[in-house]
C-alpha positions as CSV (number, residue, x, y, z in Angstrom):
1,M,-14.4,0.3,-62.5
2,S,-11.3,1.5,-60.5
3,R,-13.5,1.9,-57.4
4,C,-14.6,-1.7,-57.7
5,V,-11.1,-2.9,-58.1
6,S,-10.0,-1.0,-55.0
7,V,-12.9,-2.4,-53.0
8,S,-12.0,-5.9,-54.2
9,I,-8.3,-5.5,-53.2
10,A,-9.3,-4.1,-49.8
11,S,-11.7,-7.0,-49.2
12,F,-9.0,-9.5,-50.2
13,I,-6.5,-7.9,-47.8
14,L,-9.0,-7.9,-45.0
15,L,-10.0,-11.5,-45.5
16,A,-6.3,-12.6,-45.7
17,S,-5.5,-10.7,-42.5
18,L,-8.5,-12.2,-40.7
19,S,-7.8,-15.8,-41.9
20,G,-4.2,-15.4,-40.9
21,A,-4.8,-13.9,-37.4
22,P,-5.4,-17.2,-35.5
23,C,-2.4,-18.9,-37.0
24,S,-0.1,-16.0,-36.2
25,R,-1.5,-15.8,-32.7
26,A,-1.0,-19.5,-32.2
27,A,2.6,-19.3,-33.4
28,N,3.1,-16.3,-31.1
29,A,1.8,-18.3,-28.1
30,N,4.0,-21.2,-28.9
31,T,7.0,-18.9,-29.2
32,V,6.2,-17.2,-25.8
33,Q,5.7,-20.6,-24.2
34,T,9.1,-21.8,-25.4
35,K,10.8,-18.6,-24.2
36,L,9.1,-18.8,-20.7
37,K,10.1,-22.4,-20.3
38,S,13.7,-21.6,-21.0
39,R,13.6,-18.9,-18.4
40,T,12.1,-20.7,-15.5
41,N,15.3,-22.1,-14.0
42,D,15.9,-19.0,-11.9
43,W,13.1,-16.8,-10.7
44,G,15.3,-14.8,-8.4
45,A,15.3,-14.7,-4.6
46,S,13.5,-11.8,-2.9
47,I,13.9,-11.5,0.9
48,D,10.3,-10.8,2.0
49,G,10.7,-11.9,5.7
50,P,11.7,-9.9,8.8
51,L,15.3,-9.6,7.5
52,C,14.5,-7.5,4.4
53,G,15.4,-4.3,6.2
54,I,18.8,-5.7,7.1
55,Y,19.6,-6.7,3.6
56,A,18.4,-3.4,2.2
57,T,20.5,-1.4,4.6
58,A,23.6,-3.4,4.0
59,R,23.2,-3.1,0.2
60,G,22.6,0.6,0.5
61,L,25.8,1.1,2.6
62,R,27.8,-0.9,0.1
63,A,26.5,1.2,-2.7
64,L,27.8,4.3,-0.8
65,G,31.2,2.6,-0.6
66,I,31.0,1.6,3.1
67,E,32.1,-1.9,3.8
68,C,29.8,-4.0,5.9
69,S,28.4,-7.6,6.1
70,I,24.9,-9.0,6.6
71,D,26.1,-10.9,9.7
72,Q,27.0,-7.8,11.7
73,F,23.4,-6.6,11.5
74,I,21.6,-9.8,12.3
75,K,20.9,-8.9,15.9
76,R,17.7,-8.6,17.9
77,R,18.0,-4.8,18.4
78,Y,17.9,-4.3,14.6
79,V,14.7,-6.3,14.2
80,S,12.5,-4.8,16.9
81,K,9.2,-6.1,15.6
82,C,8.0,-9.5,14.5
83,G,7.3,-8.2,11.0
84,G,10.8,-6.9,10.6
85,S,12.9,-3.7,11.1
86,T,11.4,-0.3,11.7
87,E,12.8,3.0,10.3
88,Q,14.6,3.6,13.6
89,D,16.2,0.2,13.4
90,I,17.6,1.1,10.0
91,V,18.9,4.4,11.2
92,E,20.7,2.6,14.1
93,M,22.2,0.1,11.6
94,V,23.5,2.9,9.4
95,E,24.9,5.0,12.3
96,S,26.7,1.9,13.7
97,T,29.0,2.1,10.6
98,G,29.7,5.8,11.1
99,A,27.3,6.9,8.3
100,A,24.2,9.1,8.7
101,G,20.7,7.8,8.4
102,V,17.9,10.3,7.8
103,V,14.2,9.4,8.1
104,L,11.9,11.3,5.9
105,G,8.3,11.0,4.8
106,R,5.9,12.5,2.3
107,L,8.6,12.4,-0.3
108,S,8.3,12.6,-4.1
109,I,10.3,11.1,-6.9
110,F,11.8,14.6,-7.4
111,D,13.1,14.5,-3.8
112,L,14.9,11.2,-4.3
113,R,16.6,12.5,-7.5
114,L,17.5,15.7,-5.8
115,A,19.2,13.9,-2.8
116,D,20.9,11.5,-5.2
117,R,21.8,9.1,-2.3
118,P,20.9,5.4,-1.6
119,F,17.4,5.3,-0.2
120,V,16.0,2.5,1.9
121,A,12.3,2.6,0.8
122,N,9.3,1.2,2.5
123,V,7.3,-0.5,-0.2
124,R,4.8,-3.3,-0.9
125,S,6.5,-6.6,-1.8
126,S,4.6,-6.5,-5.1
127,P,1.6,-4.6,-6.5
128,V,-0.8,-7.3,-5.4
129,D,0.0,-6.8,-1.7
130,E,-2.0,-4.3,0.3
131,R,0.5,-3.7,3.1
132,Y,3.7,-1.7,3.0
133,D,5.8,-4.3,4.8
134,H,8.9,-4.6,2.7
135,W,12.2,-2.7,2.5
136,I,14.3,-2.2,-0.6
137,T,17.2,0.1,-1.6
138,V,16.7,2.4,-4.6
139,I,19.3,4.6,-6.3
140,P,18.3,7.3,-8.7
141,N,19.7,6.7,-12.2
142,D,18.7,9.4,-14.8
143,R,14.9,8.9,-15.3
144,N,14.9,5.4,-13.7
145,F,15.8,3.7,-10.4
146,L,18.2,1.0,-9.6
147,V,16.5,-1.5,-7.2
148,L,18.5,-3.6,-4.7
149,D,16.1,-6.1,-3.2
150,G,17.4,-8.8,-0.8
151,I,20.0,-11.0,-2.5
152,D,18.4,-10.6,-5.9
153,E,20.3,-9.1,-8.8
154,P,20.1,-5.3,-9.3
155,R,17.1,-4.3,-11.4
156,M,16.4,-1.1,-13.3
157,I,12.8,0.1,-13.1
158,S,10.9,3.2,-14.2
159,A,9.8,6.0,-11.8
160,A,6.1,5.1,-12.5
161,E,6.6,1.5,-11.5
162,F,8.4,2.5,-8.3
163,S,5.8,5.1,-7.3
164,A,3.1,2.4,-7.6
165,I,4.5,0.3,-4.7
166,W,6.2,3.0,-2.6
167,R,4.7,4.6,0.5
168,G,6.5,7.9,0.1
169,A,8.7,7.3,3.1
170,G,12.1,5.7,4.0
171,V,15.6,6.3,5.2
172,F,18.3,8.2,3.3
173,I,21.9,6.9,3.7
174,A,24.7,9.4,3.5
175,K,28.3,9.8,4.8
176,D,27.3,13.0,6.5
177,A,24.1,14.7,7.8
178,G,22.3,17.6,6.0
179,L,20.1,15.7,3.6
180,Q,16.9,17.1,5.1
181,Q,18.1,20.6,4.4
182,I,19.0,19.7,0.8
183,V,15.5,18.3,0.2
184,V,13.8,21.3,1.7
185,L,16.0,23.7,-0.2
186,G,15.3,21.8,-3.4
187,R,11.6,22.1,-2.9
188,V,11.8,25.8,-2.2
189,M,13.8,26.4,-5.4
190,L,11.4,24.3,-7.4
191,L,8.4,26.1,-6.1
192,T,10.0,29.5,-6.8
193,A,10.9,28.5,-10.3
194,L,7.3,27.2,-10.9
195,I,5.8,30.5,-9.6
196,A,8.1,32.6,-11.7
197,F,7.4,30.4,-14.7
198,G,3.6,30.6,-14.1
199,I,3.7,34.4,-13.9
200,T,5.6,34.6,-17.2
201,V,3.1,32.3,-18.9
202,W,0.2,34.3,-17.4
203,N,1.4,37.6,-18.8
204,L,2.0,36.0,-22.2
205,A,-1.4,34.5,-22.2
206,E,-3.1,37.8,-21.3
207,R,-1.4,39.4,-24.2
208,I,-2.0,36.7,-26.8
209,L,-5.3,35.1,-26.0
210,P,-7.6,38.2,-26.2
211,R,-6.7,38.5,-29.9
212,F,-8.5,35.2,-30.4
213,T,-11.3,35.4,-27.8
214,D,-12.3,39.1,-28.3
215,P,-10.6,40.6,-31.4
216,I,-12.7,43.7,-31.3
217,K,-12.3,44.9,-27.7
218,H,-9.0,43.1,-26.9
219,G,-10.4,42.7,-23.3
220,R,-8.6,40.6,-20.7
221,N,-9.8,37.2,-19.6
222,P,-8.1,36.3,-16.3
223,L,-9.8,32.9,-15.9
224,L,-8.7,31.8,-19.4
225,S,-5.2,33.1,-18.7
226,L,-5.0,31.2,-15.4
227,A,-6.2,28.0,-17.1
228,M,-3.7,28.4,-19.9
229,A,-0.8,29.0,-17.5
230,S,-1.8,26.1,-15.2
231,L,-2.0,23.7,-18.2
232,F,1.3,24.8,-19.5
233,C,3.0,24.5,-16.2
234,F,1.5,21.0,-15.7
235,A,2.6,19.9,-19.1
236,M,6.2,21.2,-18.6
237,G,6.4,19.6,-15.1
238,L,5.1,16.3,-16.3
239,S,7.6,16.2,-19.2
240,A,10.5,17.2,-16.9
241,F,9.7,15.0,-13.8
242,G,7.1,12.6,-14.9
243,D,7.2,9.2,-16.6
244,V,4.7,9.6,-19.4
245,H,5.8,6.5,-21.4
246,R,5.5,4.2,-18.4
247,F,2.4,5.8,-17.0
248,R,0.0,3.0,-17.9
249,L,2.4,0.4,-16.5
250,G,2.6,2.3,-13.2
251,L,-1.2,2.7,-13.1
252,N,-1.7,-1.1,-13.6
253,A,0.7,-1.8,-10.8
254,A,-0.9,0.8,-8.5
255,V,-4.4,-0.8,-8.7
256,A,-3.4,-4.5,-9.0
257,H,-4.1,-5.2,-5.3
258,V,-7.7,-4.1,-5.6
259,S,-8.4,-5.9,-8.9
260,T,-11.5,-8.0,-8.7
261,D,-12.4,-8.5,-12.4
262,L,-10.4,-11.7,-13.0
263,K,-12.0,-14.3,-15.2
264,T,-12.5,-17.9,-14.0
265,C,-12.7,-21.2,-15.8
266,S,-13.6,-24.8,-15.0
267,L,-11.3,-27.9,-14.7
268,E,-12.4,-29.1,-18.1
269,H,-11.4,-25.8,-19.7
270,L,-8.1,-25.9,-17.9
271,L,-7.3,-29.4,-19.1
272,N,-8.3,-28.5,-22.7
273,A,-6.1,-25.4,-22.5
274,T,-3.0,-27.6,-22.2
275,D,-3.4,-28.5,-25.9
276,D,-4.6,-25.0,-26.9
277,E,-2.1,-23.2,-29.1
278,N,-3.6,-19.9,-28.3
279,A,-3.2,-20.0,-24.5
280,I,-0.4,-20.4,-22.0
281,V,-1.1,-22.4,-18.8
282,I,0.7,-21.1,-15.7
283,D,1.5,-23.2,-12.7
284,A,1.5,-20.9,-9.7
285,R,2.9,-23.4,-7.1
286,R,6.5,-23.2,-5.8
287,F,9.1,-24.6,-8.2
288,P,9.9,-27.8,-6.2
289,D,6.2,-28.7,-6.4
290,F,6.1,-28.0,-10.1
291,E,9.1,-30.3,-10.7
292,R,7.4,-33.2,-8.9
293,G,4.5,-33.0,-11.4
294,S,2.4,-30.6,-13.4
295,L,0.0,-30.2,-16.2
296,S,1.5,-30.9,-19.7
297,N,2.9,-27.8,-21.4
298,A,2.4,-25.8,-18.2
299,V,5.0,-23.0,-17.4
300,S,6.2,-22.5,-13.9
301,F,5.5,-19.0,-12.5
302,P,6.0,-19.6,-8.7
303,V,4.1,-17.4,-6.3
304,N,7.3,-16.7,-4.3
305,A,9.3,-15.6,-7.3
306,S,11.1,-12.2,-7.1
307,Y,8.8,-9.5,-8.5
308,W,11.6,-7.8,-10.3
309,A,12.9,-11.0,-11.9
310,V,9.4,-11.9,-13.1
311,Q,9.0,-8.4,-14.6
312,E,12.3,-8.7,-16.4
313,K,11.5,-12.1,-17.8
314,L,8.1,-11.0,-19.1
315,S,9.2,-7.6,-20.5
316,D,9.2,-8.7,-24.1
317,V,6.0,-10.9,-24.0
318,P,3.1,-9.4,-25.9
319,R,0.4,-8.0,-23.6
320,D,-2.4,-9.7,-25.5
321,T,-1.1,-13.1,-24.6
322,S,-3.7,-15.4,-23.0
323,F,-2.8,-16.9,-19.6
324,I,-4.7,-19.5,-17.6
325,V,-3.4,-19.9,-14.0
326,Y,-3.8,-22.8,-11.6
327,C,-2.3,-23.9,-8.3
328,Q,-2.5,-26.8,-5.9
329,S,-6.2,-27.1,-5.4
330,K,-9.4,-25.1,-5.5
331,Y,-8.7,-23.9,-1.9
332,C,-5.3,-22.5,-2.9
333,E,-4.9,-18.7,-3.5
334,Y,-1.6,-18.8,-5.3
335,D,-3.3,-18.7,-8.7
336,T,-5.1,-15.5,-7.8
337,T,-2.0,-13.8,-6.5
338,V,0.0,-14.7,-9.7
339,A,-2.9,-13.7,-11.9
340,K,-3.0,-10.2,-10.2
341,R,0.7,-9.9,-10.8
342,L,0.2,-10.6,-14.5
343,R,-2.5,-8.0,-14.6
344,S,-0.1,-5.5,-12.9
345,F,2.4,-6.1,-15.7
346,G,-0.3,-5.1,-18.3
347,F,-1.6,-8.5,-19.4
348,Y,-5.3,-8.2,-19.7
349,D,-6.3,-11.7,-20.9
350,V,-5.7,-13.6,-17.6
351,T,-8.0,-16.4,-16.3
352,V,-7.9,-18.2,-12.9
353,S,-8.9,-21.9,-12.8
354,D,-11.5,-22.9,-10.3
355,A,-9.6,-26.2,-9.9
356,G,-6.0,-27.1,-9.5
357,W,-3.4,-29.9,-9.6
358,R,-5.2,-32.0,-7.0
359,E,-8.5,-31.9,-8.9
360,A,-6.8,-32.6,-12.2
361,N,-5.3,-35.8,-10.7
362,E,-8.7,-36.8,-9.2
363,S,-10.7,-35.9,-12.2
364,T,-13.1,-38.5,-13.7
365,F,-12.3,-37.6,-17.3
366,D,-11.8,-40.6,-19.5
367,E,-8.3,-42.0,-20.0
368,S,-7.8,-40.2,-23.3
369,N,-7.4,-37.0,-21.3
370,R,-4.8,-38.4,-18.8
371,H,-2.0,-37.2,-21.1
372,V,-2.4,-33.7,-19.7
373,L,-0.5,-34.8,-16.6
374,R,3.2,-35.4,-16.4
């Protein structure tokens, strides 16, 4: 009898939760839509053109306490290539103020924390870009990094997110030389500590493990001891220098530019989604175009928005939120770029519309559907 009552109660709870799921998700989508609409007035301003190196250098110098202005660096010799400044250009800018600029490559997050100086990093503008053609200044801050990008507000990001877009090279800014020696010495000290730690774990493993693997002979098993020591050192190193909690976010960002599994939908589906309480329609065009006219209930997510500003605005949005992205027309690629950015932030239910604003205006749907335009 009690078992039947328990099953009945469990069935009632399951049915109640299933019947309530669509309503709660719809309410959740409406709440997210309201929040995003209230945040789209300012998407930040990232400097992605040839002057990004100048802005990054100037902000790095100011962070070090050296007074300088953007105007004093806007010169041809500091932008030696059509795409922007090179590492040597940045060094010359730094040295013109009396500070020291040190170019280093094949760096790690540990190296940046060890140096503890402003670092002009060569990165991708966003995870969806394939080329490392952008400069930002990063400053280590405990387990995170303070990012100074163009004229945008300072942003705090995790080590995993920074690693996903960083090439591992850049320019350290310091008031005096000697940073390279500090980095090399730090690596030697870390390697020495890891070797000593590994030997200690090896010896402990050789004494303890045989009691469980061969309790009669108590023989030694060097391969098992080596595996145990390696795993232990890896776990300790990951906890000390890694970013386990943000690992998935960093992984999403690292592979976003090669993502090819985006879903697509038709114009009819896009228009119907404007009245769907379970989905959020995203307009990927630039904000002035969005203001001239857009689909009803659409939220502006301009393709030229600052990556860091977008990340901050979407930080508390549930990752199971459904997004449908469109842009100007079926020939426009802004929707794909924005969709990949959403995927890099961990949103997995993202759909790209085969049609855009132009097709919606030219559609032959009956007049009852014209309310989707505003």
